[in-house]
C-alpha positions as a Markdown table, in Angstrom:
| # | Residue | x | y | z |
|---|---|---|---|---|
| 1 | Met | -14.4 | -10.9 | 1.6 |
| 2 | Ala | -13.7 | -9.3 | -1.8 |
| 3 | Pro | -10.4 | -7.4 | -2.0 |
| 4 | Lys | -12.2 | -4.0 | -2.3 |
| 5 | Asp | -14.0 | -4.8 | 1.0 |
| 6 | Leu | -10.9 | -5.5 | 3.1 |
| 7 | Glu | -10.6 | -3.7 | 6.4 |
| 8 | Pro | -7.8 | -1.1 | 5.9 |
| 9 | Pro | -4.4 | -1.9 | 7.3 |
| 10 | Thr | -3.2 | 0.2 | 10.3 |
| 11 | Ala | 0.0 | 2.2 | 10.0 |
| 12 | Ala | 1.9 | -0.6 | 11.7 |
| 13 | Glu | 0.3 | -3.2 | 9.5 |
| 14 | Trp | 1.4 | -1.2 | 6.4 |
| 15 | Lys | 5.0 | -1.4 | 7.6 |
| 16 | Ile | 4.7 | -5.2 | 7.6 |
| 17 | Leu | 2.9 | -5.2 | 4.3 |
| 18 | Lys | 5.7 | -3.1 | 2.8 |
| 19 | Ala | 8.3 | -5.6 | 4.0 |
| 20 | Val | 6.3 | -8.5 | 2.4 |
| 21 | Phe | 5.8 | -6.6 | -0.8 |
| 22 | Glu | 9.5 | -5.8 | -1.0 |
| 23 | Gln | 10.6 | -9.4 | -0.2 |
| 24 | Gly | 7.9 | -11.3 | -2.2 |
| 25 | Ala | 6.8 | -14.6 | -0.6 |
| 26 | Cys | 8.8 | -14.8 | 2.6 |
| 27 | Ala | 8.9 | -16.6 | 5.9 |
| 28 | Ala | 7.9 | -14.9 | 9.1 |
| 29 | Arg | 11.6 | -14.9 | 10.2 |
| 30 | Asp | 12.4 | -12.7 | 7.2 |
| 31 | Val | 9.8 | -10.2 | 8.2 |
| 32 | Val | 10.8 | -10.3 | 11.8 |
| 33 | Glu | 14.5 | -9.6 | 10.9 |
| 34 | Ser | 13.4 | -6.6 | 8.7 |
| 35 | Ala | 11.0 | -5.2 | 11.4 |
| 36 | Glu | 13.6 | -5.7 | 14.2 |
| 37 | Arg | 16.2 | -3.8 | 12.1 |
| 38 | Asp | 14.0 | -1.0 | 10.8 |
| 39 | Tyr | 11.6 | -0.4 | 13.8 |
| 40 | Gly | 13.0 | -2.3 | 16.8 |
| 41 | Trp | 9.9 | -4.5 | 17.0 |
| 42 | Ser | 10.0 | -7.8 | 18.8 |
| 43 | Ala | 9.2 | -11.1 | 17.0 |
| 44 | Ser | 5.9 | -11.4 | 18.9 |
| 45 | Thr | 4.8 | -8.0 | 17.7 |
| 46 | Val | 5.6 | -8.8 | 14.1 |
| 47 | Lys | 3.9 | -12.2 | 14.3 |
| 48 | Thr | 0.8 | -10.5 | 15.7 |
| 49 | Leu | 0.7 | -8.1 | 12.9 |
| 50 | Leu | 1.2 | -10.9 | 10.3 |
| 51 | Arg | -1.7 | -12.8 | 11.9 |
| 52 | Arg | -3.9 | -9.7 | 11.7 |
| 53 | Leu | -3.0 | -9.1 | 8.1 |
| 54 | Val | -3.9 | -12.7 | 7.2 |
| 55 | Glu | -7.2 | -12.4 | 9.2 |
| 56 | Lys | -8.0 | -9.1 | 7.3 |
| 57 | Gly | -7.2 | -10.8 | 4.0 |
| 58 | His | -4.2 | -8.7 | 3.0 |
| 59 | Leu | -1.8 | -11.6 | 3.3 |
| 60 | Arg | -2.1 | -15.3 | 2.4 |
| 61 | Thr | 0.0 | -18.1 | 3.9 |
| 62 | Arg | 1.3 | -21.4 | 2.8 |
| 63 | Arg | 2.9 | -24.0 | 5.0 |
| 64 | Val | 6.4 | -25.1 | 3.9 |
| 65 | Gly | 7.8 | -27.6 | 6.3 |
| 66 | Thr | 7.6 | -26.2 | 9.8 |
| 67 | Ser | 7.2 | -22.6 | 8.8 |
| 68 | Phe | 4.7 | -20.5 | 6.8 |
| 69 | Leu | 5.4 | -18.4 | 3.7 |
| 70 | Tyr | 3.5 | -15.1 | 3.6 |
| 71 | Arg | 2.6 | -13.4 | 0.4 |
| 72 | Pro | 0.3 | -10.5 | -0.5 |
| 73 | Ser | -3.3 | -11.3 | -1.6 |
| 74 | Arg | -3.2 | -8.5 | -4.2 |
| 75 | Thr | -0.6 | -6.4 | -6.0 |
| 76 | Val | 1.1 | -3.4 | -4.4 |
| 77 | His | -0.6 | -1.2 | -6.9 |
| 78 | Arg | -4.1 | -2.5 | -6.1 |
| 79 | Ala | -3.4 | -2.1 | -2.3 |
| 80 | Leu | -2.2 | 1.5 | -2.8 |
| 81 | Arg | -5.2 | 2.3 | -5.1 |
| 82 | Asp | -7.6 | 0.9 | -2.5 |
| 83 | Ser | -5.9 | 3.1 | 0.2 |
| 84 | Ala | -6.0 | 6.1 | -2.1 |
| 85 | Asp | -9.8 | 5.5 | -2.7 |
| 86 | Gln | -10.3 | 5.4 | 1.1 |
| 87 | Leu | -8.4 | 8.7 | 1.5 |
| 88 | Leu | -10.5 | 10.3 | -1.3 |
| 89 | Asp | -13.7 | 9.2 | 0.4 |
| 90 | His | -12.7 | 11.7 | 3.2 |
| 91 | Val | -11.9 | 14.7 | 0.9 |
| 92 | Val | -14.0 | 17.8 | 1.5 |
| 93 | Pro | -14.9 | 20.2 | -1.4 |
| 94 | Gly | -12.0 | 22.4 | -2.2 |
| 95 | Ala | -9.4 | 20.2 | -0.6 |
| 96 | Leu | -8.6 | 17.8 | -3.4 |
| 97 | Gly | -6.3 | 20.1 | -5.5 |
| 98 | Pro | -4.1 | 21.0 | -2.4 |
| 99 | Leu | -4.0 | 17.4 | -1.3 |
| 100 | Ile | -2.8 | 16.2 | -4.7 |
| 101 | Gln | -0.2 | 19.0 | -4.8 |
| 102 | Tyr | 1.0 | 18.0 | -1.4 |
| 103 | Met | 1.3 | 14.4 | -2.4 |
| 104 | Val | 3.2 | 15.2 | -5.6 |
| 105 | Gly | 5.5 | 17.6 | -3.6 |
| 106 | Lys | 6.1 | 15.0 | -0.9 |
| 107 | Ser | 6.9 | 12.3 | -3.4 |
| 108 | Arg | 10.2 | 11.9 | -5.1 |
| 109 | Leu | 9.0 | 11.5 | -8.7 |
| 110 | Ser | 11.6 | 11.0 | -11.4 |
| 111 | Gly | 11.7 | 13.2 | -14.5 |
| 112 | Asp | 10.0 | 10.4 | -16.5 |
| 113 | Glu | 7.3 | 10.1 | -13.8 |
| 114 | Leu | 6.7 | 13.9 | -13.8 |
| 115 | Asn | 6.5 | 13.8 | -17.6 |
| 116 | Glu | 3.9 | 11.0 | -17.4 |
| 117 | Leu | 1.9 | 13.0 | -14.8 |
| 118 | Arg | 2.1 | 16.2 | -17.0 |
| 119 | Thr | 0.8 | 14.2 | -20.0 |
| 120 | Phe | -2.0 | 12.7 | -17.9 |
| 121 | Leu | -3.1 | 16.1 | -16.6 |
| 122 | Asp | -3.0 | 17.6 | -20.1 |
| 123 | Glu | -5.2 | 14.7 | -21.3 |
| 124 | Gln | -7.6 | 15.2 | -18.4 |
| 125 | Lys | -7.8 | 18.9 | -19.2 |
| 126 | Ala | -8.4 | 18.3 | -22.9 |
| 127 | Asp | -11.2 | 15.8 | -22.1 |
| 128 | Glu | -12.8 | 18.3 | -19.8 |
| 129 | Glu | -12.7 | 21.0 | -22.4 |
| 130 | Asn | -14.2 | 18.7 | -25.0 |
| 131 | Asp | -17.0 | 17.8 | -22.6 |
| 132 | Ala | -17.8 | 21.5 | -22.0 |
């Protein structure tokens, strides 16, 4: 299955993916500790979610001794872009601007990130004006 064709992660699976992205290649016990601390989840719940993520192609495993190391099958940026693409597939006419405004408002962008976004938007506007 190509990365673009991966079945999207559920909300719970995203929490596990986030832990693996933050830790890099890690053992199941590391993810279990994180999920127990952050969400109160049992080891069996975490291991089920890890297995599902492997089956869906979001994680890869490698045996090291008696345990497995889990690592993402793609970069965090690619995973987030794919999720954003799926969200954009559901946008109805007239809702995109308010959605983007909401996301920017909900995010905690740094001054530098806001400046980059401003520059990007200015470039998009200039390109649109040049195309008209």
